[in-house]
C-alpha positions, -999 to +999 in steps of 0.1 A: +220+493-051+226+476-017+199+454+001+195+478+030+189+507+007+161+489-012+145+478+022+146+515+034+134+527+000+104+501+001+093+498+038+058+486+032+034+472+003+021+508-004+055+521-011+064+489-030+031+497-053+044+533-058+079+523-068+065+494-092+042+520-110+072+544-111+095+516-129+063+506-150+060+472-136+024+481-127-002+497-150-006+535-148-042+533-162-070+508-168-098+508-191-134+497-179-145+466-199-183+478-196-181+515-205-145+518-222-136+548-199-109+552-177-112+533-141-100+552-111-075+539-087-094+534-053-082+524-017-098+490-010-096+465+018-074+436+000-038+425+000-028+452-024-047+481-007-056+494-040-080+484-069-091+498-101-127+507-100-153+521-122-188+531-110-205+549-138-239+551-153-245+532-186-277+532-203-294+545-170-278+515-152-249+519-126-222+492-129-195+484-104-165+470-121-134+461-100-102+451-113-067+442-096-039+465-098-018+435-104-038+428-139-016+424-169+016+426-148+044+401-136+026+400-102-008+390-117-008+354-107+009+356-075-002+354-037+031+369-027+029+407-019+042+432-044+072+440-020+082+407-016+084+400-054+105+431-058+129+418-030+130+384-050+139+402-081+166+421-064+181+390-049+180+373-084+196+404-100+225+401-077+228+363-083+220+353-049+213+316-046+177+301-044+183+287-009+199+319+006+171+339-013+144+316+004+161+319+039+164+357+038+128+362+027+112+333+044+100+317+012+100+281+001+127+272-023+101+261-049+085+295-047+119+313-053+127+289-080+096+296-100+103+334-097+139+330-107+126+310-138+102+337-147+128+365-143+151+344-166+125+340-192+115+376-192+152+387-194+157+361-223+128+375-244+143+411-238+177+401-248+164+382-279+144+411-290+172+435-288+195+408-307+171+408-335+186+441-346+214+438-373+245+456-366+262+469-397+254+461-433+271+458-467+305+474-466+305+480-428+333+465-405+320+448-372+343+437-345+335+408-326+352+398-295+348+368-271+362+364-237+361+336-213+362+347-177+366+323-148+373+324-112+381+295-087+353+284-067+359+259-039+334+234-026+307+249-047+283+233-071+267+245-104+280+262-135+302+250-163+336+241-149+371+239-166+400+232-146+383+237-111+371+272-122+337+286-127+335+297-164+314+324-180+317+334-218+310+370-230+306+380-265+304+416-276+303+434-310+308+469-321+306+489-356+341+503-362+341+517-397+318+522-426+330+522-464+296+541-473+302+578-479+274+602-480+273+619-516+282+656-517+253+678-524 
């Protein structure tokens, strides 16, 4: 996806909230801690424009419980708008540098750096969870391939270098054959 398409897809914070819900970055429901019923999504005068709210009667007493839509999400402890965080996520996903992202979105480099760190941490957890699955087993043939890819980067810093090239390693594996045969009935 190109940046301009994302900016037209998410023109304001309300559209960003809808997009984040669609992608499951924001919760689709919230349970009231007082009465254990579903809370309702309500428009409210705040930065997010919406909150979770419950105004039910419990033991003849009305309670008014409010919860941020950011609760239990990646946006929870942030002062940035949800739209801005989505744009930072996009810039991180296309490997934009921290200083360029800060310039494009008018954010400080420490802010962008902390978001990039959080996104790396989340993606690392995701990859580790998927790698814990074993491919193959006794009698299976698993092919493992490794590849070193590099390209010349003039006057740039960062990344492991070998002979003036920016170097990246890739490792892949695939289950080719199995010696296991299903017994005939």
